[in-house]
Each structure stands twice: as C-alpha cells, then as structure tokens.
C-alpha positions as CSV (number, residue, x, y, z in Angstrom):
1,M,51.7,-5.3,-18.8
2,A,50.0,-2.2,-20.3
3,F,49.1,-1.0,-16.8
4,L,52.8,-1.4,-15.6
5,L,54.1,0.5,-18.7
6,K,51.5,3.3,-18.0
7,I,52.6,3.9,-14.4
8,L,56.3,3.6,-15.2
9,S,55.9,6.2,-18.0
10,Y,54.1,8.6,-15.7
11,A,56.8,8.1,-13.1
12,L,59.6,8.7,-15.5
13,I,58.1,11.8,-17.0
14,L,57.4,13.2,-13.5
15,A,61.0,12.4,-12.3
16,V,62.7,14.0,-15.3
17,F,60.3,17.0,-15.2
18,S,61.1,17.6,-11.5
19,S,64.8,17.3,-11.9
20,L,64.9,19.7,-14.8
21,I,62.8,22.3,-13.0
22,G,64.8,22.0,-9.8
23,T,68.1,22.6,-11.5
24,L,67.0,26.0,-12.8
25,P,68.2,28.0,-9.7
26,L,71.7,26.5,-10.2
27,F,72.1,28.5,-13.4
28,Y,71.3,31.8,-11.6
29,S,73.3,31.1,-8.5
30,N,75.1,34.5,-8.5
31,F,71.9,36.4,-8.9
32,L,70.2,34.4,-6.3
33,T,73.1,34.8,-3.8
34,K,73.0,38.6,-4.3
35,Y,69.3,38.7,-3.3
36,R,69.5,35.7,-1.0
37,S,67.1,36.9,1.8
38,H,64.5,38.1,-0.7
39,F,64.3,34.7,-2.4
40,I,64.2,32.8,0.9
41,N,61.1,34.9,1.9
42,I,59.6,34.3,-1.5
43,S,60.1,30.5,-0.9
44,K,58.4,30.8,2.5
45,G,55.4,32.5,0.9
46,I,55.1,29.9,-1.9
47,I,55.1,27.0,0.6
48,L,52.6,28.7,2.9
49,S,50.2,29.7,0.1
50,T,50.5,26.3,-1.6
51,I,49.3,24.6,1.7
52,F,46.2,26.7,2.2
53,I,45.2,27.8,-1.3
54,I,45.9,24.7,-3.3
55,I,46.3,21.5,-1.2
56,V,43.7,22.1,1.6
57,P,40.8,23.3,-0.6
58,E,41.4,20.3,-3.0
59,G,41.4,17.9,0.0
60,M,38.2,19.4,1.4
61,E,36.4,19.0,-1.9
62,V,37.4,15.3,-2.1
63,L,36.7,14.6,1.6
64,G,33.1,15.6,1.3
65,D,31.2,14.7,4.4
66,D,34.5,13.8,6.1
67,V,35.7,17.4,5.9
68,K,35.0,17.7,9.7
69,N,38.2,15.7,10.2
70,L,40.3,18.1,8.2
71,G,42.3,19.3,11.1
72,V,42.9,15.7,12.3
73,Y,44.5,14.7,9.0
74,I,46.7,17.9,8.9
75,V,47.9,17.2,12.4
76,L,48.5,13.5,11.6
77,G,50.7,14.5,8.6
78,F,52.7,17.0,10.7
79,V,53.1,14.5,13.6
80,F,54.1,11.7,11.2
81,V,57.0,13.8,9.7
82,Y,58.1,15.1,13.2
83,I,58.2,11.7,14.8
84,T,59.9,10.1,11.8
85,E,62.6,12.7,11.7
86,E,63.2,12.6,15.5
87,Y,63.7,8.8,15.5
88,I,65.8,9.0,12.4
89,H,68.1,11.4,14.2
90,L,68.1,9.2,17.2
91,L,68.9,6.0,15.2
92,T,71.7,7.7,13.3
93,N,73.6,8.9,16.5
94,G,72.1,12.4,16.6
95,H,73.6,13.8,13.5
96,G,72.1,16.9,11.9
97,K,70.3,19.4,14.0
98,K,70.9,17.6,17.3
99,G,74.6,17.3,16.6
100,N,75.3,21.0,16.4
101,Q,77.2,22.2,19.4
102,G,79.2,25.1,18.0
103,N,78.4,28.6,16.9
104,I,77.7,27.7,13.3
105,P,74.0,28.1,12.5
106,D,72.2,24.8,12.4
107,T,70.7,24.2,9.0
108,G,69.4,20.8,9.9
109,N,71.6,19.0,7.4
110,F,74.3,16.3,7.7
111,S,77.3,16.8,5.5
112,I,78.7,14.0,3.4
113,S,81.5,15.1,1.0
114,L,80.5,14.4,-2.6
115,Q,83.5,14.8,-4.9
116,S,82.0,14.0,-8.3
117,Y,78.7,13.7,-10.2
118,Y,79.1,9.9,-10.2
119,Q,78.6,9.9,-6.4
120,L,75.1,11.2,-7.0
121,F,74.2,7.6,-7.9
122,N,75.4,6.4,-4.5
123,V,72.0,5.6,-3.1
124,K,73.1,5.1,0.5
125,S,75.1,8.3,0.9
126,T,72.6,10.6,-0.9
127,F,69.7,9.1,0.9
128,K,71.4,9.7,4.2
129,L,72.0,13.3,3.2
130,M,68.3,13.7,2.5
131,L,67.2,12.0,5.7
132,H,69.3,14.4,7.8
133,N,68.1,17.6,6.1
134,S,65.3,19.3,8.1
135,I,63.9,20.9,4.9
136,T,64.3,18.2,2.3
137,F,63.0,15.3,4.5
138,P,59.5,16.7,5.1
139,L,59.3,17.8,1.5
140,F,60.3,14.2,0.6
141,I,57.4,12.9,2.7
142,H,55.1,15.5,1.0
143,G,56.3,14.2,-2.3
144,L,55.5,10.6,-1.3
145,T,52.0,11.7,-0.3
146,D,51.6,13.4,-3.7
147,G,52.5,10.1,-5.2
148,F,50.0,8.3,-3.0
149,T,47.3,10.7,-4.2
150,M,48.4,10.4,-7.9
151,G,48.1,6.6,-7.6
152,F,44.4,6.9,-7.3
153,I,44.1,8.3,-10.9
154,T,44.9,4.8,-12.1
155,I,41.7,3.3,-10.5
156,S,39.4,6.3,-10.0
157,E,36.6,6.7,-12.5
158,N,36.0,10.4,-11.5
159,K,37.5,12.3,-14.4
160,K,37.2,15.7,-12.6
161,I,39.1,14.4,-9.6
162,N,41.7,12.7,-11.8
163,T,42.3,15.9,-13.8
164,V,42.6,18.1,-10.6
165,I,45.1,15.6,-9.0
166,L,47.3,15.3,-12.1
167,L,47.4,19.1,-12.9
168,S,47.8,20.2,-9.3
169,T,50.6,17.7,-8.7
170,L,52.5,18.9,-11.7
171,I,51.9,22.6,-11.2
172,H,52.5,22.9,-7.4
173,K,55.6,20.7,-7.8
174,I,57.2,23.6,-9.7
175,P,57.3,26.2,-6.8
176,A,58.1,23.4,-4.3
177,L,61.1,22.4,-6.3
178,I,62.4,25.9,-6.9
179,S,61.8,26.8,-3.2
180,L,63.7,23.8,-2.0
181,M,66.7,24.6,-4.2
182,M,66.8,28.2,-3.2
183,I,66.6,27.3,0.5
184,L,69.4,24.6,0.1
185,M,71.6,27.1,-1.8
186,L,70.9,30.3,0.0
187,Q,69.9,29.5,3.5
188,Q,71.7,26.2,4.2
189,Q,74.5,27.2,1.7
190,L,75.2,23.6,0.7
191,P,77.7,22.7,-2.0
192,R,76.2,22.2,-5.5
193,L,76.5,18.3,-5.4
194,E,74.7,18.1,-2.1
195,C,72.0,20.4,-3.4
196,L,71.6,18.0,-6.4
197,A,71.6,15.0,-4.2
198,N,68.7,16.4,-2.1
199,L,66.9,17.6,-5.3
200,N,67.1,14.1,-6.8
201,W,65.5,12.4,-3.9
202,F,62.7,15.0,-3.8
203,A,62.2,14.6,-7.5
204,L,62.0,10.8,-7.0
205,S,59.6,11.0,-4.0
206,T,56.4,11.4,-6.0
207,P,57.2,8.8,-8.6
208,I,58.1,6.3,-5.8
209,G,54.8,7.0,-4.0
210,F,52.9,6.9,-7.3
211,I,54.3,3.5,-8.3
212,F,53.8,1.9,-4.9
213,T,50.2,3.2,-4.5
214,S,49.2,2.2,-8.1
215,L,50.5,-1.4,-7.6
216,F,48.9,-1.6,-4.2
217,L,45.5,-0.4,-5.3
218,K,45.6,-2.6,-8.4
219,I,46.6,-5.8,-6.5
220,F,44.0,-5.3,-3.7
221,N,41.4,-3.7,-6.0
222,I,40.8,-0.7,-3.7
223,K,38.6,2.2,-4.9
224,N,37.8,5.0,-2.4
225,D,37.9,8.7,-3.4
226,K,37.9,9.9,0.2
227,V,41.3,8.3,0.9
228,I,42.6,10.7,-1.8
229,G,41.5,13.7,0.3
230,M,43.1,12.2,3.4
231,F,46.4,11.9,1.7
232,L,46.1,15.4,0.2
233,V,45.4,17.1,3.5
234,A,48.0,15.0,5.4
235,S,50.6,16.2,2.9
236,A,49.7,19.8,3.9
237,G,50.8,18.8,7.5
238,S,54.2,17.7,6.2
239,L,54.6,21.0,4.3
240,I,53.7,23.0,7.5
241,Y,56.5,21.2,9.2
242,A,58.9,22.1,6.4
243,L,57.7,25.7,6.6
244,I,58.3,25.9,10.4
245,Q,61.8,24.4,9.9
246,T,62.5,27.1,7.3
247,F,61.5,29.9,9.6
248,V,63.5,28.5,12.5
249,S,66.6,28.0,10.4
250,D,66.4,31.5,9.1
251,E,66.2,33.0,12.6
252,E,69.2,31.0,13.6
253,V,71.2,32.2,10.6
254,L,70.2,35.8,11.3
255,S,71.1,35.6,15.0
256,V,74.7,34.7,14.0
257,D,75.1,36.9,10.9
258,S,73.6,40.0,12.5
259,G,76.5,40.7,14.9
260,F,78.9,43.5,14.3
261,D,82.3,44.5,15.6
262,I,82.4,47.2,18.3
263,Q,84.1,50.3,17.1
264,T,85.2,53.2,19.2
265,D,84.2,55.8,16.6
266,F,80.7,54.5,16.2
267,S,78.6,57.7,16.2
268,I,74.9,58.3,16.6
269,N,74.5,58.8,12.9
270,D,75.8,55.3,12.3
271,Y,72.9,54.0,14.4
272,D,70.5,56.0,12.1
273,E,72.0,54.4,9.1
274,V,71.6,50.9,10.6
275,D,68.0,51.6,11.5
276,S,67.3,52.8,8.0
277,L,68.9,49.8,6.4
278,H,67.0,47.5,8.7
279,E,63.7,49.2,7.7
280,I,64.5,48.8,4.0
281,N,65.4,45.1,4.5
282,T,62.2,44.5,6.5
283,N,60.0,46.1,3.8
284,A,61.7,44.0,1.1
285,K,61.3,40.9,3.2
286,V,57.6,41.5,3.7
287,L,57.0,42.3,0.1
288,C,58.9,39.2,-1.1
289,F,56.9,37.0,1.4
290,I,53.6,38.5,0.1
291,G,54.8,38.0,-3.5
292,G,55.6,34.4,-2.8
293,C,52.1,33.9,-1.3
294,S,50.5,35.3,-4.4
295,I,52.1,32.8,-6.8
296,P,50.1,29.7,-5.7
297,L,47.0,31.9,-5.6
298,V,47.4,32.8,-9.3
299,I,48.1,29.1,-10.1
300,S,44.9,28.1,-8.2
301,F,42.8,30.1,-10.7
302,F,43.8,27.7,-13.4
303,I,43.1,24.5,-11.5
304,K,39.8,25.2,-9.7
305,E,37.9,22.7,-11.7
C-alpha cells in the first residue's frame, strides 16, 4: 500500500507541475504571436539541445559497456514513433497530415471542435486530437519513455542514477512543455482548447509511463540499470522525430505565407527593402535558434552529477 501511494503521489505531482508550466504561454499569447517566428526557432533549439546535451549523455553514462549500441537505440526510438504514427493515420482513415489536399499548410493535426472546458475531460476526443498531431504525438511517446525511465527509481539502489533521473526529468520537462505550447499556438495556430487538450495528454504521458513501469518492475522484481539507458536514448529518437516534424511544418507554413501580390508599381527599391527585411529576419531566426540551444546547455551544468 505504501508503495502504491508513493508512485501515485509522484505521478500526481508531476502531472500538476507539467500542466501548470505548460499553460504559461497562454497568458502571454499576444506577446508570443507578435514574435511568433522567433519563439518557434527558440523551441527548435531547445528540443535539439535537450536531445544531445541532456538526454544522450545521461543515457551513455548509464549504458556503460553497452554504449556501442547508442545509435541503435536512438534509431529504434525514432522508427517506433514513425511506424506508430503512420499506422495510426492509416487506421483512422488518413486524417491529419495525409488528409491535407488543399492549399492550407499542413500542421499534422486533426481538428475536433471543442466548445467548452468540460470537453477537455472527454478522453476519446482529446486522445484522438493528440494522436493526429505530428508534434504532440512523438512528444507524448517521449513523455512515456521518461516515465519508463523514472519507474526505475522505485527499484534502483543507485542513488546517483536516481537523482539524475528525477532531476533531469523534471528540469528538461520545462522547456519541452513550453516548446510544445509555443509550437501549437504559433506554428499550428490551434484554438486554445485544442492546445490545452494536447498539453494535458503530454502532461499525463510521463505519469502514465511511470505508474506502468513501477508496477511492472515491482510485480516481476526486475532490476537492471542498463535498461534505463536504453529508454533514455530511445526517447532521444522520438524527440528527433518531433524536431524534424517541426522543421518540415515550418517550411510548409513559410512556403504559403511568403507569397505576395504582384503590383505594377513594384520598383527596384522595393526589392532592396525585401532583401533587407529578409536578412534581418534570418539573423533573428539564427540568433533565436542558437539561444534556444543554449538553454538546455545551461541546465545541464546543474545536473551533471
């Protein structure tokens, strides 16, 4: 009974913490919309840097002699999310990114109209929203693998590993949550309720994985630290998939939004202004991306040990 209360307490705290952090961008929606492209690039940098500065090094340390299979586990994580998403689209009649036949940029999401906050408790509808979103779904898988990894702290006797797992899960959850909400709001331009529906499932992903793994390991009395590293590194593969989807979606949005009406009085000076504006935007995008990359780097200084 004490063990069950312990894991349920961990899961509840993590779910509430994730939901609260994830809603922060909603209170600054006007500011975020004004600097939409900048924040999207910051989000990309955060995800990229989280993969290679936090997740992969931690996984390598835990893998030990099995580190030679690092690439295999990353690929398996990527392939698992890719195959799962493809078959989900197939089984659900090709909604989402395969169902887009018009000129509207494909954001990889399937729209279900949510009219009230009470509908956020409709598990079937909100879960379908999450499944059809090409950004939230791989992040949901990543959250599950975080939970799988966290489950090992209930049976592992290595205090160092347990501390790293717990702190890294909590800390790198913050940029992942904020990045997800910024992408949903600014890149996919989803309504507030749909953003919250996606956020709730991502917030629940780690607690679900944590509860499942804790009970499984307890029932079958499994103790193996190397499995922790496998799940950590495989989760990096799922994040790489999410990152690629973000870049692809952004390119599709830009290809539609970048058009302009042909004007008869469009002079050579106008072209100079467009080039100058493009240069400014490019510089800002690069700086925002680098800034996003630096955030997990700074975080990693506090969780090395």
